[in-house]
N, C-alpha and C positions, 0 to 999 in steps of 0.2 A: 061369440065365444064360450064355448064349454070349458068351465073350469072343474079340477080335480082333486080332492084330496085323500090323503091315505095313510094308514095307519099300518104299521108292521110289527106283529109280533113273533117271537122266534123262542124257542129252546136254548137253554145254555149250551146243551150239547152238541145243537145244530149250528151253532156260532163258533163253537170251538173249531168243528169241520171246516166251515166257511171260511174261518181266518188262513186255512192250509190252500184253498183253492186259486188256481190262477184265473182272476177273471180278468176281462178285457178292459183295456183303457179306452176312452173317449174323448175324442180331442173337443174343447170348448174354447170358444174365439172369446178373447174377454178384452176389458179397456183396465190395462194394467199401469197403475202408476209408476211412474221414473223420475232419473233426474237428468234435466238438460245440461249442454257442455258447461252452462255458469253455475252449475251446482243446486238448481233450483227445481224443487217438485213440480213435476207436471203431470196432469190429471187428465188425459186423453179424451177426446171428443168422439174418436171411434175405435174401434177395435185394434190393437197394436200387437196384439200376442196371442198365443195359445196356454191352455193348461191341460195335462192329461189327468182325467178325474176317473173315479173308480165308484161305481153304485154297487150298494146293498140288492138292489133287484137283480142283478147279474147272478146271484145265487141259487134265486128260485127255483130252476130247472134242478137244482140238486137234492132239494128237499124231497123228503120222504110223501109228505101230504101239503097241499098248497090248497089254499080257497083266498076266494076274491070277490068281494062284494062292493056292487055300485050302491049308494045312497045319495039322495038330494042333499045338497048343502048350499046355504045360503051364501049370496054374496059378502055380505057382513062377516059370517063366521070364517070364511077363507081371508079375510083380512086382518082377522085379528093376530098380531104377532104373541103368538105363544112359546116362542123359542128364543126370548129377549136375552140379549146379553147380562150377565151380572152389572149390578146397580140401575137396570132400567127395568120398571115397571112391566109386568105380564098385562095380556089382554090390552096393550095399548093399540089403536085402530090407525093401521095406517091406509094412504090411497090406494086404491085399486084401479 
């Protein structure tokens, strides 16, 4: 399996312009927790709904300049949780 990691860098001017773009929605099938008839929370085992998502990379074609570089990344580096929620330590390794 090929794994990819990416960083995106933008100017403030571009982000200001990108916020006005009409970018497409993408359908993502998800396991969405819900409440059953008895009021109990249910965490589904299979996808039970969809979410409409938008991605920042959909604005790339609207940039004046764009560059992409592919660099080797170790499996360990890809598994580091660098965007941990508040209160949780960064750099915590999760199973990949």
